PDB file of N, CA, C and O in Angstrom:
ATOM      1  N   UNK A   1     -12.393  -0.462 -14.990  1.00  0.00           N
ATOM      2  CA  UNK A   1     -13.218  -0.389 -13.797  1.00  0.00           C
ATOM      3  C   UNK A   1     -12.421  -0.873 -12.603  1.00  0.00           C
ATOM      4  O   UNK A   1     -11.809  -1.940 -12.658  1.00  0.00           O
ATOM      5  N   UNK A   2     -12.420  -0.127 -11.557  1.00  0.00           N
ATOM      6  CA  UNK A   2     -11.717  -0.496 -10.340  1.00  0.00           C
ATOM      7  C   UNK A   2     -12.638  -1.348  -9.471  1.00  0.00           C
ATOM      8  O   UNK A   2     -13.642  -0.855  -8.957  1.00  0.00           O
ATOM      9  N   UNK A   3     -12.301  -2.617  -9.309  1.00  0.00           N
ATOM     10  CA  UNK A   3     -13.114  -3.539  -8.526  1.00  0.00           C
ATOM     11  C   UNK A   3     -12.631  -3.632  -7.089  1.00  0.00           C
ATOM     12  O   UNK A   3     -13.038  -4.543  -6.367  1.00  0.00           O
ATOM     13  N   UNK A   4     -11.781  -2.721  -6.657  1.00  0.00           N
ATOM     14  CA  UNK A   4     -11.177  -2.823  -5.340  1.00  0.00           C
ATOM     15  C   UNK A   4     -12.193  -2.668  -4.213  1.00  0.00           C
ATOM     16  O   UNK A   4     -11.894  -3.025  -3.074  1.00  0.00           O
ATOM     17  N   UNK A   5     -13.371  -2.152  -4.496  1.00  0.00           N
ATOM     18  CA  UNK A   5     -14.380  -1.999  -3.452  1.00  0.00           C
ATOM     19  C   UNK A   5     -15.115  -3.307  -3.180  1.00  0.00           C
ATOM     20  O   UNK A   5     -15.843  -3.400  -2.191  1.00  0.00           O
ATOM     21  N   UNK A   6     -14.947  -4.303  -4.018  1.00  0.00           N
ATOM     22  CA  UNK A   6     -15.566  -5.604  -3.797  1.00  0.00           C
ATOM     23  C   UNK A   6     -14.728  -6.404  -2.813  1.00  0.00           C
ATOM     24  O   UNK A   6     -13.499  -6.378  -2.875  1.00  0.00           O
ATOM     25  N   UNK A   7     -15.380  -7.108  -1.914  1.00  0.00           N
ATOM     26  CA  UNK A   7     -14.656  -7.971  -0.981  1.00  0.00           C
ATOM     27  C   UNK A   7     -13.882  -9.039  -1.757  1.00  0.00           C
ATOM     28  O   UNK A   7     -12.719  -9.312  -1.460  1.00  0.00           O
ATOM     29  N   UNK A   8     -14.539  -9.638  -2.753  1.00  0.00           N
ATOM     30  CA  UNK A   8     -13.895 -10.590  -3.658  1.00  0.00           C
ATOM     31  C   UNK A   8     -13.872  -9.961  -5.041  1.00  0.00           C
ATOM     32  O   UNK A   8     -14.927  -9.835  -5.662  1.00  0.00           O
ATOM     33  N   UNK A   9     -12.716  -9.563  -5.545  1.00  0.00           N
ATOM     34  CA  UNK A   9     -12.650  -8.930  -6.870  1.00  0.00           C
ATOM     35  C   UNK A   9     -13.204  -9.863  -7.952  1.00  0.00           C
ATOM     36  O   UNK A   9     -13.273 -11.078  -7.767  1.00  0.00           O
ATOM     37  N   UNK A  10     -13.586  -9.285  -9.055  1.00  0.00           N
ATOM     38  CA  UNK A  10     -14.082 -10.075 -10.178  1.00  0.00           C
ATOM     39  C   UNK A  10     -12.945 -10.945 -10.690  1.00  0.00           C
ATOM     40  O   UNK A  10     -11.825 -10.483 -10.908  1.00  0.00           O
ATOM     41  N   UNK A  11     -13.270 -12.222 -10.873  1.00  0.00           N
ATOM     42  CA  UNK A  11     -12.263 -13.207 -11.250  1.00  0.00           C
ATOM     43  C   UNK A  11     -12.602 -13.809 -12.610  1.00  0.00           C
ATOM     44  O   UNK A  11     -13.757 -13.750 -13.032  1.00  0.00           O
ATOM     45  N   UNK A  12     -11.638 -14.380 -13.297  1.00  0.00           N
ATOM     46  CA  UNK A  12     -11.884 -14.933 -14.634  1.00  0.00           C
ATOM     47  C   UNK A  12     -12.953 -16.026 -14.661  1.00  0.00           C
ATOM     48  O   UNK A  12     -13.615 -16.210 -15.682  1.00  0.00           O
ATOM     49  N   UNK A  13     -13.135 -16.758 -13.548  1.00  0.00           N
ATOM     50  CA  UNK A  13     -14.123 -17.834 -13.562  1.00  0.00           C
ATOM     51  C   UNK A  13     -15.532 -17.361 -13.190  1.00  0.00           C
ATOM     52  O   UNK A  13     -16.465 -18.163 -13.207  1.00  0.00           O
ATOM     53  N   UNK A  14     -15.710 -16.073 -12.854  1.00  0.00           N
ATOM     54  CA  UNK A  14     -17.057 -15.524 -12.685  1.00  0.00           C
ATOM     55  C   UNK A  14     -17.739 -15.499 -14.047  1.00  0.00           C
ATOM     56  O   UNK A  14     -17.070 -15.412 -15.077  1.00  0.00           O
ATOM     57  N   UNK A  15     -19.045 -15.574 -14.055  1.00  0.00           N
ATOM     58  CA  UNK A  15     -19.784 -15.448 -15.314  1.00  0.00           C
ATOM     59  C   UNK A  15     -19.984 -13.958 -15.577  1.00  0.00           C
ATOM     60  O   UNK A  15     -20.706 -13.282 -14.844  1.00  0.00           O
ATOM     61  N   UNK A  16     -19.347 -13.456 -16.617  1.00  0.00           N
ATOM     62  CA  UNK A  16     -19.311 -12.026 -16.884  1.00  0.00           C
ATOM     63  C   UNK A  16     -19.962 -11.739 -18.227  1.00  0.00           C
ATOM     64  O   UNK A  16     -19.675 -12.399 -19.226  1.00  0.00           O
ATOM     65  N   UNK A  17     -20.843 -10.742 -18.236  1.00  0.00           N
ATOM     66  CA  UNK A  17     -21.471 -10.312 -19.484  1.00  0.00           C
ATOM     67  C   UNK A  17     -21.410  -8.796 -19.551  1.00  0.00           C
ATOM     68  O   UNK A  17     -21.872  -8.108 -18.641  1.00  0.00           O
ATOM     69  N   UNK A  18     -20.849  -8.286 -20.616  1.00  0.00           N
ATOM     70  CA  UNK A  18     -20.740  -6.843 -20.791  1.00  0.00           C
ATOM     71  C   UNK A  18     -19.289  -6.412 -20.823  1.00  0.00           C
ATOM     72  O   UNK A  18     -18.397  -7.181 -20.466  1.00  0.00           O
ATOM     73  N   UNK A  19     -19.051  -5.172 -21.253  1.00  0.00           N
ATOM     74  CA  UNK A  19     -17.681  -4.691 -21.429  1.00  0.00           C
ATOM     75  C   UNK A  19     -16.955  -4.456 -20.105  1.00  0.00           C
ATOM     76  O   UNK A  19     -17.550  -4.012 -19.124  1.00  0.00           O
ATOM     77  N   UNK A  20     -15.686  -4.756 -20.097  1.00  0.00           N
ATOM     78  CA  UNK A  20     -14.867  -4.578 -18.898  1.00  0.00           C
ATOM     79  C   UNK A  20     -14.789  -3.117 -18.471  1.00  0.00           C
ATOM     80  O   UNK A  20     -14.646  -2.826 -17.283  1.00  0.00           O
ATOM     81  N   UNK A  21     -14.881  -2.204 -19.422  1.00  0.00           N
ATOM     82  CA  UNK A  21     -14.777  -0.778 -19.103  1.00  0.00           C
ATOM     83  C   UNK A  21     -16.146  -0.111 -18.914  1.00  0.00           C
ATOM     84  O   UNK A  21     -16.259   1.110 -19.023  1.00  0.00           O
ATOM     85  N   UNK A  22     -17.179  -0.903 -18.633  1.00  0.00           N
ATOM     86  CA  UNK A  22     -18.520  -0.352 -18.424  1.00  0.00           C
ATOM     87  C   UNK A  22     -18.524   0.615 -17.242  1.00  0.00           C
ATOM     88  O   UNK A  22     -17.741   0.473 -16.303  1.00  0.00           O
ATOM     89  N   UNK A  23     -19.411   1.590 -17.304  1.00  0.00           N
ATOM     90  CA  UNK A  23     -19.523   2.571 -16.216  1.00  0.00           C
ATOM     91  C   UNK A  23     -20.027   1.928 -14.927  1.00  0.00           C
ATOM     92  O   UNK A  23     -19.698   2.380 -13.830  1.00  0.00           O
ATOM     93  N   UNK A  24     -20.826   0.873 -15.064  1.00  0.00           N
ATOM     94  CA  UNK A  24     -21.416   0.208 -13.904  1.00  0.00           C
ATOM     95  C   UNK A  24     -21.169  -1.292 -13.979  1.00  0.00           C
ATOM     96  O   UNK A  24     -21.252  -1.891 -15.051  1.00  0.00           O
ATOM     97  N   UNK A  25     -20.868  -1.888 -12.843  1.00  0.00           N
ATOM     98  CA  UNK A  25     -20.745  -3.337 -12.726  1.00  0.00           C
ATOM     99  C   UNK A  25     -21.699  -3.794 -11.635  1.00  0.00           C
ATOM    100  O   UNK A  25     -21.631  -3.326 -10.498  1.00  0.00           O
ATOM    101  N   UNK A  26     -22.586  -4.712 -11.991  1.00  0.00           N
ATOM    102  CA  UNK A  26     -23.526  -5.278 -11.044  1.00  0.00           C
ATOM    103  C   UNK A  26     -23.114  -6.712 -10.771  1.00  0.00           C
ATOM    104  O   UNK A  26     -22.982  -7.507 -11.701  1.00  0.00           O
ATOM    105  N   UNK A  27     -22.910  -7.052  -9.504  1.00  0.00           N
ATOM    106  CA  UNK A  27     -22.532  -8.410  -9.126  1.00  0.00           C
ATOM    107  C   UNK A  27     -23.740  -9.059  -8.456  1.00  0.00           C
ATOM    108  O   UNK A  27     -24.224  -8.587  -7.427  1.00  0.00           O
ATOM    109  N   UNK A  28     -24.216 -10.146  -9.055  1.00  0.00           N
ATOM    110  CA  UNK A  28     -25.351 -10.883  -8.499  1.00  0.00           C
ATOM    111  C   UNK A  28     -24.859 -12.205  -7.928  1.00  0.00           C
ATOM    112  O   UNK A  28     -24.138 -12.952  -8.590  1.00  0.00           O
ATOM    113  N   UNK A  29     -25.252 -12.478  -6.709  1.00  0.00           N
ATOM    114  CA  UNK A  29     -25.034 -13.783  -6.101  1.00  0.00           C
ATOM    115  C   UNK A  29     -26.372 -14.499  -6.188  1.00  0.00           C
ATOM    116  O   UNK A  29     -27.353 -14.047  -5.599  1.00  0.00           O
ATOM    117  N   UNK A  30     -26.426 -15.613  -6.916  1.00  0.00           N
ATOM    118  CA  UNK A  30     -27.705 -16.265  -7.127  1.00  0.00           C
ATOM    119  C   UNK A  30     -27.643 -17.771  -7.006  1.00  0.00           C
ATOM    120  O   UNK A  30     -26.577 -18.386  -7.042  1.00  0.00           O
ATOM    121  N   UNK A  31     -28.819 -18.338  -6.863  1.00  0.00           N
ATOM    122  CA  UNK A  31     -29.022 -19.780  -6.763  1.00  0.00           C
ATOM    123  C   UNK A  31     -29.934 -20.154  -7.922  1.00  0.00           C
ATOM    124  O   UNK A  31     -31.000 -19.561  -8.088  1.00  0.00           O
ATOM    125  N   UNK A  32     -29.530 -21.123  -8.715  1.00  0.00           N
ATOM    126  CA  UNK A  32     -30.302 -21.502  -9.897  1.00  0.00           C
ATOM    127  C   UNK A  32     -31.691 -22.029  -9.573  1.00  0.00           C
ATOM    128  O   UNK A  32     -32.546 -22.062 -10.458  1.00  0.00           O
ATOM    129  N   UNK A  33     -31.945 -22.438  -8.342  1.00  0.00           N
ATOM    130  CA  UNK A  33     -33.261 -22.956  -7.980  1.00  0.00           C
ATOM    131  C   UNK A  33     -34.177 -21.904  -7.353  1.00  0.00           C
ATOM    132  O   UNK A  33     -35.312 -22.219  -6.994  1.00  0.00           O
ATOM    133  N   UNK A  34     -33.712 -20.673  -7.216  1.00  0.00           N
ATOM    134  CA  UNK A  34     -34.539 -19.613  -6.641  1.00  0.00           C
ATOM    135  C   UNK A  34     -35.262 -18.890  -7.780  1.00  0.00           C
ATOM    136  O   UNK A  34     -34.631 -18.334  -8.680  1.00  0.00           O
ATOM    137  N   UNK A  35     -36.584 -18.907  -7.725  1.00  0.00           N
ATOM    138  CA  UNK A  35     -37.394 -18.345  -8.814  1.00  0.00           C
ATOM    139  C   UNK A  35     -37.118 -16.862  -9.047  1.00  0.00           C
ATOM    140  O   UNK A  35     -37.096 -16.411 -10.192  1.00  0.00           O
ATOM    141  N   UNK A  36     -36.911 -16.107  -7.985  1.00  0.00           N
ATOM    142  CA  UNK A  36     -36.680 -14.674  -8.157  1.00  0.00           C
ATOM    143  C   UNK A  36     -35.367 -14.407  -8.903  1.00  0.00           C
ATOM    144  O   UNK A  36     -35.251 -13.395  -9.595  1.00  0.00           O
ATOM    145  N   UNK A  37     -34.393 -15.287  -8.772  1.00  0.00           N
ATOM    146  CA  UNK A  37     -33.151 -15.136  -9.545  1.00  0.00           C
ATOM    147  C   UNK A  37     -33.438 -15.276 -11.033  1.00  0.00           C
ATOM    148  O   UNK A  37     -32.846 -14.575 -11.854  1.00  0.00           O
ATOM    149  N   UNK A  38     -34.342 -16.179 -11.377  1.00  0.00           N
ATOM    150  CA  UNK A  38     -34.736 -16.334 -12.776  1.00  0.00           C
ATOM    151  C   UNK A  38     -35.461 -15.112 -13.296  1.00  0.00           C
ATOM    152  O   UNK A  38     -35.263 -14.720 -14.446  1.00  0.00           O
ATOM    153  N   UNK A  39     -36.297 -14.501 -12.469  1.00  0.00           N
ATOM    154  CA  UNK A  39     -37.000 -13.288 -12.891  1.00  0.00           C
ATOM    155  C   UNK A  39     -36.030 -12.121 -13.037  1.00  0.00           C
ATOM    156  O   UNK A  39     -36.196 -11.279 -13.919  1.00  0.00           O
ATOM    157  N   UNK A  40     -35.023 -12.072 -12.177  1.00  0.00           N
ATOM    158  CA  UNK A  40     -34.023 -11.010 -12.275  1.00  0.00           C
ATOM    159  C   UNK A  40     -33.267 -11.087 -13.597  1.00  0.00           C
ATOM    160  O   UNK A  40     -32.864 -10.058 -14.139  1.00  0.00           O
ATOM    161  N   UNK A  41     -33.072 -12.286 -14.117  1.00  0.00           N
ATOM    162  CA  UNK A  41     -32.389 -12.473 -15.396  1.00  0.00           C
ATOM    163  C   UNK A  41     -33.082 -11.664 -16.500  1.00  0.00           C
ATOM    164  O   UNK A  41     -32.413 -11.050 -17.331  1.00  0.00           O
ATOM    165  N   UNK A  42     -34.400 -11.664 -16.508  1.00  0.00           N
ATOM    166  CA  UNK A  42     -35.167 -10.908 -17.510  1.00  0.00           C
ATOM    167  C   UNK A  42     -34.961  -9.414 -17.319  1.00  0.00           C
ATOM    168  O   UNK A  42     -34.770  -8.682 -18.290  1.00  0.00           O
ATOM    169  N   UNK A  43     -34.998  -8.962 -16.081  1.00  0.00           N
ATOM    170  CA  UNK A  43     -34.821  -7.540 -15.784  1.00  0.00           C
ATOM    171  C   UNK A  43     -33.417  -7.080 -16.187  1.00  0.00           C
ATOM    172  O   UNK A  43     -33.254  -6.004 -16.762  1.00  0.00           O
ATOM    173  N   UNK A  44     -32.415  -7.892 -15.884  1.00  0.00           N
ATOM    174  CA  UNK A  44     -31.045  -7.539 -16.264  1.00  0.00           C
ATOM    175  C   UNK A  44     -30.891  -7.464 -17.779  1.00  0.00           C
ATOM    176  O   UNK A  44     -30.151  -6.621 -18.285  1.00  0.00           O
ATOM    177  N   UNK A  45     -31.578  -8.330 -18.498  1.00  0.00           N
ATOM    178  CA  UNK A  45     -31.556  -8.262 -19.963  1.00  0.00           C
ATOM    179  C   UNK A  45     -32.111  -6.944 -20.461  1.00  0.00           C
ATOM    180  O   UNK A  45     -31.569  -6.349 -21.393  1.00  0.00           O
ATOM    181  N   UNK A  46     -33.197  -6.482 -19.842  1.00  0.00           N
ATOM    182  CA  UNK A  46     -33.767  -5.177 -20.203  1.00  0.00           C
ATOM    183  C   UNK A  46     -32.765  -4.054 -19.941  1.00  0.00           C
ATOM    184  O   UNK A  46     -32.595  -3.164 -20.774  1.00  0.00           O
ATOM    185  N   UNK A  47     -32.107  -4.094 -18.794  1.00  0.00           N
ATOM    186  CA  UNK A  47     -31.110  -3.067 -18.465  1.00  0.00           C
ATOM    187  C   UNK A  47     -29.953  -3.080 -19.456  1.00  0.00           C
ATOM    188  O   UNK A  47     -29.481  -2.024 -19.878  1.00  0.00           O
ATOM    189  N   UNK A  48     -29.500  -4.265 -19.824  1.00  0.00           N
ATOM    190  CA  UNK A  48     -28.385  -4.362 -20.768  1.00  0.00           C
ATOM    191  C   UNK A  48     -28.761  -3.785 -22.127  1.00  0.00           C
ATOM    192  O   UNK A  48     -27.914  -3.205 -22.805  1.00  0.00           O
ATOM    193  N   UNK A  49     -30.015  -3.934 -22.531  1.00  0.00           N
ATOM    194  CA  UNK A  49     -30.452  -3.360 -23.812  1.00  0.00           C
ATOM    195  C   UNK A  49     -30.548  -1.838 -23.721  1.00  0.00           C
ATOM    196  O   UNK A  49     -30.286  -1.140 -24.700  1.00  0.00           O
ATOM    197  N   UNK A  50     -30.924  -1.320 -22.549  1.00  0.00           N
ATOM    198  CA  UNK A  50     -31.047   0.132 -22.386  1.00  0.00           C
ATOM    199  C   UNK A  50     -29.692   0.828 -22.340  1.00  0.00           C
ATOM    200  O   UNK A  50     -29.539   1.929 -22.870  1.00  0.00           O
ATOM    201  N   UNK A  51     -28.717   0.197 -21.713  1.00  0.00           N
ATOM    202  CA  UNK A  51     -27.377   0.794 -21.606  1.00  0.00           C
ATOM    203  C   UNK A  51     -26.331  -0.255 -22.008  1.00  0.00           C
ATOM    204  O   UNK A  51     -25.577  -0.731 -21.159  1.00  0.00           O
ATOM    205  N   UNK A  52     -26.282  -0.616 -23.293  1.00  0.00           N
ATOM    206  CA  UNK A  52     -25.470  -1.745 -23.741  1.00  0.00           C
ATOM    207  C   UNK A  52     -23.976  -1.624 -23.459  1.00  0.00           C
ATOM    208  O   UNK A  52     -23.337  -2.633 -23.162  1.00  0.00           O
ATOM    209  N   UNK A  53     -23.408  -0.453 -23.539  1.00  0.00           N
ATOM    210  CA  UNK A  53     -21.967  -0.345 -23.289  1.00  0.00           C
ATOM    211  C   UNK A  53     -21.671   0.157 -21.886  1.00  0.00           C
ATOM    212  O   UNK A  53     -20.507   0.300 -21.514  1.00  0.00           O
ATOM    213  N   UNK A  54     -22.719   0.427 -21.096  1.00  0.00           N
ATOM    214  CA  UNK A  54     -22.509   1.010 -19.783  1.00  0.00           C
ATOM    215  C   UNK A  54     -22.710   0.066 -18.619  1.00  0.00           C
ATOM    216  O   UNK A  54     -22.578   0.478 -17.466  1.00  0.00           O
ATOM    217  N   UNK A  55     -23.035  -1.225 -18.892  1.00  0.00           N
ATOM    218  CA  UNK A  55     -23.323  -2.148 -17.805  1.00  0.00           C
ATOM    219  C   UNK A  55     -22.602  -3.467 -18.012  1.00  0.00           C
ATOM    220  O   UNK A  55     -22.641  -4.056 -19.092  1.00  0.00           O
ATOM    221  N   UNK A  56     -21.954  -3.909 -16.972  1.00  0.00           N
ATOM    222  CA  UNK A  56     -21.340  -5.238 -16.953  1.00  0.00           C
ATOM    223  C   UNK A  56     -22.013  -5.993 -15.815  1.00  0.00           C
ATOM    224  O   UNK A  56     -22.093  -5.498 -14.691  1.00  0.00           O
ATOM    225  N   UNK A  57     -22.500  -7.201 -16.116  1.00  0.00           N
ATOM    226  CA  UNK A  57     -23.177  -8.023 -15.118  1.00  0.00           C
ATOM    227  C   UNK A  57     -22.288  -9.221 -14.809  1.00  0.00           C
ATOM    228  O   UNK A  57     -21.825  -9.925 -15.706  1.00  0.00           O
ATOM    229  N   UNK A  58     -22.065  -9.431 -13.524  1.00  0.00           N
ATOM    230  CA  UNK A  58     -21.251 -10.557 -13.062  1.00  0.00           C
ATOM    231  C   UNK A  58     -22.148 -11.443 -12.204  1.00  0.00           C
ATOM    232  O   UNK A  58     -22.751 -10.981 -11.236  1.00  0.00           O
ATOM    233  N   UNK A  59     -22.230 -12.717 -12.569  1.00  0.00           N
ATOM    234  CA  UNK A  59     -23.038 -13.667 -11.801  1.00  0.00           C
ATOM    235  C   UNK A  59     -22.111 -14.601 -11.048  1.00  0.00           C
ATOM    236  O   UNK A  59     -21.172 -15.166 -11.609  1.00  0.00           O
ATOM    237  N   UNK A  60     -22.398 -14.749  -9.763  1.00  0.00           N
ATOM    238  CA  UNK A  60     -21.658 -15.694  -8.935  1.00  0.00           C
ATOM    239  C   UNK A  60     -22.658 -16.681  -8.345  1.00  0.00           C
ATOM    240  O   UNK A  60     -23.598 -16.303  -7.645  1.00  0.00           O
ATOM    241  N   UNK A  61     -22.429 -17.951  -8.647  1.00  0.00           N
ATOM    242  CA  UNK A  61     -23.322 -18.988  -8.142  1.00  0.00           C
ATOM    243  C   UNK A  61     -23.110 -19.122  -6.642  1.00  0.00           C
ATOM    244  O   UNK A  61     -22.015 -19.441  -6.179  1.00  0.00           O
ATOM    245  N   UNK A  62     -24.170 -18.875  -5.899  1.00  0.00           N
ATOM    246  CA  UNK A  62     -24.128 -18.964  -4.434  1.00  0.00           C
ATOM    247  C   UNK A  62     -25.279 -19.873  -4.011  1.00  0.00           C
ATOM    248  O   UNK A  62     -26.329 -19.394  -3.582  1.00  0.00           O
ATOM    249  N   UNK A  63     -25.080 -21.186  -4.133  1.00  0.00           N
ATOM    250  CA  UNK A  63     -26.185 -22.113  -3.872  1.00  0.00           C
ATOM    251  C   UNK A  63     -26.594 -22.137  -2.395  1.00  0.00           C
ATOM    252  O   UNK A  63     -25.756 -22.105  -1.494  1.00  0.00           O
ATOM    253  N   UNK A  64     -27.889 -22.194  -2.187  1.00  0.00           N
ATOM    254  CA  UNK A  64     -28.438 -22.359  -0.849  1.00  0.00           C
ATOM    255  C   UNK A  64     -28.660 -23.855  -0.647  1.00  0.00           C
ATOM    256  O   UNK A  64     -29.793 -24.336  -0.648  1.00  0.00           O
ATOM    257  N   UNK A  65     -27.568 -24.571  -0.475  1.00  0.00           N
ATOM    258  CA  UNK A  65     -27.624 -26.035  -0.483  1.00  0.00           C
ATOM    259  C   UNK A  65     -28.432 -26.610   0.677  1.00  0.00           C
ATOM    260  O   UNK A  65     -28.906 -27.742   0.576  1.00  0.00           O
ATOM    261  N   UNK A  66     -28.603 -25.885   1.758  1.00  0.00           N
ATOM    262  CA  UNK A  66     -29.447 -26.367   2.849  1.00  0.00           C
ATOM    263  C   UNK A  66     -30.917 -26.386   2.480  1.00  0.00           C
ATOM    264  O   UNK A  66     -31.691 -27.161   3.042  1.00  0.00           O
ATOM    265  N   UNK A  67     -31.307 -25.536   1.539  1.00  0.00           N
ATOM    266  CA  UNK A  67     -32.700 -25.445   1.089  1.00  0.00           C
ATOM    267  C   UNK A  67     -32.876 -26.147  -0.255  1.00  0.00           C
ATOM    268  O   UNK A  67     -33.894 -26.797  -0.494  1.00  0.00           O
ATOM    269  N   UNK A  68     -31.889 -26.014  -1.120  1.00  0.00           N
ATOM    270  CA  UNK A  68     -31.934 -26.559  -2.478  1.00  0.00           C
ATOM    271  C   UNK A  68     -30.791 -27.541  -2.668  1.00  0.00           C
ATOM    272  O   UNK A  68     -29.702 -27.137  -3.077  1.00  0.00           O
ATOM    273  N   UNK A  69     -31.005 -28.803  -2.387  1.00  0.00           N
ATOM    274  CA  UNK A  69     -29.907 -29.781  -2.455  1.00  0.00           C
ATOM    275  C   UNK A  69     -29.331 -29.984  -3.851  1.00  0.00           C
ATOM    276  O   UNK A  69     -28.214 -30.486  -3.979  1.00  0.00           O
ATOM    277  N   UNK A  70     -30.068 -29.606  -4.912  1.00  0.00           N
ATOM    278  CA  UNK A  70     -29.545 -29.777  -6.277  1.00  0.00           C
ATOM    279  C   UNK A  70     -28.926 -28.496  -6.824  1.00  0.00           C
ATOM    280  O   UNK A  70     -28.506 -28.456  -7.980  1.00  0.00           O
ATOM    281  N   UNK A  71     -28.867 -27.459  -6.011  1.00  0.00           N
ATOM    282  CA  UNK A  71     -28.341 -26.167  -6.483  1.00  0.00           C
ATOM    283  C   UNK A  71     -26.849 -26.229  -6.693  1.00  0.00           C
ATOM    284  O   UNK A  71     -26.240 -25.235  -7.088  1.00  0.00           O
TER     285      UNK A  71
END
């Protein structure tokens, strides 16, 4: 997969789930204290089951520290 279209390419310290050669890569920037990020986790699990070899999910922790001091 060519990640050159990303401003920040996928890096080894990103949290990566799924095959490197997947047809699709979804990059999520999330905050562990945001409820909708937790709900998205369930939806992404459903997508991964539907297309197990076709999706790679990359999570990047992007804390909203001004709103969530423990993020």
